[in-house]
N, C-alpha and C positions, 0 to 999 in steps of 0.2 A: 500088764501085771496088776490090773485093777483088783484082782483077788487079794493080793498082798496088802493093798491099801485098805480094803474094806475089813478083812478078817484080822490082819496082823497090825493094822495102824501105821503102815509104811507111808512115808512121804513120797512124793513123786521121784525125788532123787534116790531114795532107798529102793523103790520099786525098779527103777532103771538099773541100779547096781545089781539087783537080783537077776534081772534080765541078762545083763552082761556076764554075770557068773555062770548062768545056765548056758549061755552061748559059747563060753570058753571051755566049758566042761571041766573046770578046775575043782577037783574033789575037796581040797582044803577050804576054798572059799565057799563051796556049796555046803560043807559041814557047818561053817560059821553062819551061813544064811539059814540053814535048817533050825539051828538053836534060836536065832533071832526071830524067825518066823513063828516057831512054836511058842516062844515066850510072849511074843506080841499077841498071838491068839488068846493066850491065857489072860494077859493084861486087858484085852478088849472084852473079856467075859465069855469067850467061846470055848475055853478049856484047852489043855495040852493035847488031849486025845484027838480032838477035831483038827488041831493044828498039825499034828503028826500025819493024820490021814490026808489032809489037803496037800501037805508038802510031798507026801509019797506019790500023789497024783501029779504034782507040778514037775517033779524031777524027770520022770521019763517023757512026759509030754513036752517038756522044754527042748529036749533033743530033736523031736519031730517038728514042733512048731517053729523053732528058731530057723531051721533049715528051710522049712516050707515058706515062711514069710520072706526070707531072703531070696529064694528062687523065684517067688512070685514077683517081687520088686524088680529083679534083674530081667525077668522075662517081659515084664511090662515095658521097661525102658528099651529093651531090644526090639519089641514090636513097634514102639513109637519111632525109634531110629530107622527101622526098615521102611516104615510107612513114609516118613519124610524123605528118605533117600530115593524111594521109588516114585513118589508123586511130586516132590519139589526138589529135584536133584541140584539145581543151581543154588537155591537158597540153603539147602543142607550143606553143600560143600563150601559155600561162602562162610557160613557160621563155623564149620569145622576147621577150615583153614585159618580163620581169624583166631580160634581158640588155641591153635598150636603154632602160631606164626613165629615164635621164638625158637622153635625146634626145627632147624633146617632139614634134618634127615626125615622127620615125619612129614614136613611140608612137601618134600620131593616125592614121597610115596603117594600122598593124596593128590598132588598135581597130576601124576601119572594116571591115577584112577579116574580123575576128571576127564582127561583126554580119552581114556579108554571108553568112557560112557558117552562120548560125543559132546562133552561140554567144552566150549572154547574159553581157555584161560588167556586173557590178554596180558601183554607185557605191561610193566608199570608205566603209567602216562600221567603226568602232572595235570593234564586237562580232563581226563576221564576217570582216573582212579580216586577212590576215597582213602581215608586213613586205613580202614580195614577192608577186607575182601567184601565185595557186594555182589548181588545177583541181578542180572537183567535178562529179559527175554526179547529177542529180536527175530521176527519171522519164525516163531516157535523154536528157536535155537537158544539154549541156555548159554549165557555169556557171564564170565566172572572176571571183572577187571581186577588186576593184581593189587592188593592192598599196599599202599605206599609205606606204611609203618612196618611191613614185613620185609622190606628191602634191607639187605645186610648193611649194617652201619648207618641206617637212617633213623629208625625208631619213631615213636609217637611225638616226642618233644620237638623234633624238627619238622614233622609233617603238619602239625596243627596250624601254626601261623601261615605257612605257605598256602595251605588249602583255603584258609579264609580269604587271603589276598586273591587267589585264583577265582574263587566264587564271586568276589566283589568286582573284580576288574575284567572278567571275561577270560578267554583262552590265552595261555602263555605261548608266545612265539619266540621270545628272545630271553636268554638267561640274564642279560643285563638289567632287565626289568626288576629283578630281585635285589640288585645291589643299591646301596645308598646313592641317591642323586642319579641313578641310571647309568653309572659308568664305573669301571674298575678302578681301584686305587692305584696311584702311581707307585713305581718301585720304591722311591724314597719314603713314601707314606707307609707302605706295607712293612718296610724294614724298621722304621723308626718307632 
């Protein structure tokens, strides 16, 4: 809406408000914007007549341009998504699963799609899984270790410290390694 800035003296915010009004096709707001635009053109020295002519061009063009710009944007994102899914499926699904890890229903749908595409989704493993879903390729087979923070009732707060210890101390073979002093508390200590 650079036109509104140059001819009617709109600020960036005012030009964006004009864009929003055109996109919503709200006749009341567009009537207010018309008066403001025409007055702005007069104040800037271009005259009311030019302001009216310009706004008469903006109004019908806004219907077309608003939809066109949105469809272009959505089309471009759809193309990028399809490209990544086709050429980097393990990486694509690892990122997608990480982004929806709190929604167990969506996670189940995308895990099924991974398996349908021949991607191996591994079960959660403290030794191989990261906090989020990750992607690996072994013998040209896409492998996605299940993200530990996506495990129900685990979350990122619990995963972070455990993973630092795992990376520092090597593979975990025993649960007792994570307890203080390497042993479980006695019953009297746990109750007290």
